[in-house]
N, C-alpha and C positions, 0 to 999 in steps of 0.2 A: 254470502248471507245478507239478507236486508233486515234490519232490526225491526220490529213492529212498531207502529206508532206509539208514543207514550210508554214504551218500555224500555228497560235499562238491562245491563249486564253487570254483575256483581262479582268481585274478587276478595279473597281473604286467604290467610294461611298461618300456619305455626300457632296453632291452638295449644299445642303441646298438652293435650288432655292426659291426666295421670300424675303429673308433678305440681308442686313438690310433695303433696300430700292429698289425700282422699278429699278433704274438706274444702280446701281451696279449689282443687281441681272441678269438684262437683258445682262450686259456685261460679267457676268460669264457664262450665259447660251450660248452666241455666242462663247466662249473659250471652253465649253464643246463640242459644235458642232464641232469646229475645231480639237479637239482632236479625236472625232469619225470619222472625215473624214480621219485623218492619220492612225489611227489603222484598218480602214476598209479595207486598203489594203492587209492585210494579216492575218486578224481575221477569225477564224472559229466560234467562239462565243464570246459574250460580257456579262460579269456579272456586273451589277449594284446594289451594295450589301447595299441597304439601305439608307434612308434619302436623296433621290433625291431631294424632296421638303421639305421645313421648315414646310409646313402644306399641308395636302391633305384630302379632304373628298368627297366622290362621293354620291351626293343625286341620286336619281331614275332618275331625267331628267336634271341635272346640274353637272357640275364639276367646280373646281376653273378656274379664267380667267388666261390666260398667257400659257407661256412655248410652244408656237407653233413650235418654231424653234427645240426645243429639240424632241418634240414629231414627228414633221414631219421628222427629221433626223433618229429616231430610225425606223419609220415605212419604210422610203426608204431602210435602211439597212436590215430590216427583209424581206422585198420584195426581196432583191437580194440573201437571203439564208443564211444571217448571223443569228446565233441563238441568241435572246436577252432573257436574265435572269434577272428578276426584284426581288429583295428581300424587303418586307417591312420593315421599320426602325421604331423607336420610335417616329420620327415625321411624318411618312406617312403611319401609320398601317392601315389607312382607305382606302387604295386602295383596290377596289373590282374586278369588271370584265371588267372596261372602258378600261384599258391599255392591257389586254390580247386580247380583241375583236378589239380594234382599230389599235394596232400595232404588233399583233402576238406574245407577249412576254409570256413567261412562269413565273408565279408569284409563290413565295415562301413566307411562313410566318414563317417557322422554318429552322434552319441550315439543310444543306443536305451533303451527303459523296458522291463524284464522284472518280471513278477509271478511270484515264486517262493516256495510255501508260505505264500501270503498277505502277503509282504513284496513291496515296490515297490523295485527297484533302478534306478537310472540310471546308465548306463555309457557312458563315451567317454574319448578322448584327453585332451580339455581346451582343445586349442590354439584360439585364436580365441574363447573364450568369456569372459565378463566384460568389465568396463570397460577402457578404455585399448587400448594395443597396436596402434593403427589403421594403423601401418606393416606390421606383420605380417598383419593382416587384408586389406589390399589386395594384398599379395604372395601370400597364400593364394589369393585368387580368380584371380589371374594364373596361377598354378601348376595351378589346376584347369580353367583353359580349355582346351577341346578343340584349338583351334588352336595354342597354345602347346605343348601335349604333341606334337601331330603335328610341329611344328617342331623340338623338341627331338629327336625320334626321327629326324630327318634327319641328325643328326650322328653320323660314326662312333662306336661305343662306346669305343673307346681314348681319343677327345678327350671326348666328353660325360659320360662317368663320371669321367674324370680332373679335369674342369672343376668338376662338382658336388661332387666329394670336396674339391677345394682351398677352396670356398666353404663347405662344411659344417665343415671344420677351423677355419677362419678364424673363424666365426661362433661355434664352441665356445670358442676362446680368448679373444673378447670377453665372452661371456655366462657362463663357467663359475662365476666368482666369485659373480655375482648370483644363480644357481641354488641356491646352498648359503645364502642368506641368507632366514631366517624373517622375514616382514613384520608379523607379529602378525596375531591372529585377525580383527581389524576390516579389515585392510588386503590380505589374501590374496584376489586377485581371483577365484578359483575358490569360494571360500567366499561371496563377495558374490554370484557367480552363482547358487550353490545357494539362498541366501536368497530371491533375486528369482524364482526358479523355483516355490519352494514357494507363492508367492502364488496361483498357478494350479493347482497340482496337488500332493498329498501324495506324498513320496517318503521311504522309510525310509532307504535308503544310497545316497549318490552315491560312484560310484568313478571316479576319474580318474587319468591319468598324467600326463606332460608337465612337471610342476612339479618334479621331481628331489628332492623332500624327502618322506620319510614323514611323512605328516600324519593326524591324527584330530581333527576339529574339530564340535563340536555346532553346527549351524546352525538347529535348530528344536527344538521341544518333543519330538518323537520322531524327528527326523532327523539323521543324522551325515554329514559329508563326509569321505571317505578320499582320500589321495593315495598311491599306491603306491610312490613313490620311483623310485629307478634302480638298475641293476646294476653301474656302475662303483665306486662307494663304499659303497652301502648294502646292495644284495641282499635287498631286502625284496619282500613279496607280501602278499596278502590272501587270506583263505579264509572262505567263507560256508558254514555248516552247517545252513542252513535256518531258523535263528532269528536269529543274529547274524553280524556281520562283525567279524573280526581281523585286524590286521596283524602280520606275523611277519618275522622275519629268518631267511634260509637260511644254514646254516653246515655244512660237510662234517664 
């Protein structure tokens, strides 16, 4: 792909809409919409790299309440010709066909490699990659299992969504402090994954979410790993201008 002149590609992740409460989530959603308005002026494509929602499950005839401002804005941008790409994260892996149909987004469940202006970008949420975290890797396989998804869909939405939100909030309380600790370049597991991946294929820019810290780490002679951070504390995103990737912070 060749990026059109004066156009850019934007990346953001981990909005975690829905937590910690309705009031703060709605304020954060409005901030995301203002960011989308800003970047839409020169965006060719927008990548939302997972955990847009703190929890999402699509029943056949029902979806979680709320988020109409975000979904309406994404539909508007898509209708204007801006390509919207959405990755499932560990909190919203049960996105199925609703968003692709309603807003025309391209949905991804696994990382992808894109070649743009001669640069190779590896893009993914980042969960389940790198060494360790075997408990989560097992749970992810369970959640991705078709039978388990079918079984959960048999629960009434009032109970199923309520139950999932309870465990999601409980997990956040346990892991919130660790999410904000930088482990050092040699110990960041996604940086380790990038270095291992480079042994089989050159990548110019690795772009992940999930880690909740905005990070820029050189992982090879001409390779850099970027983590997008999150929108509860950092409000950070990345922009690719066809030559380089930059991490930026959104401020009103």
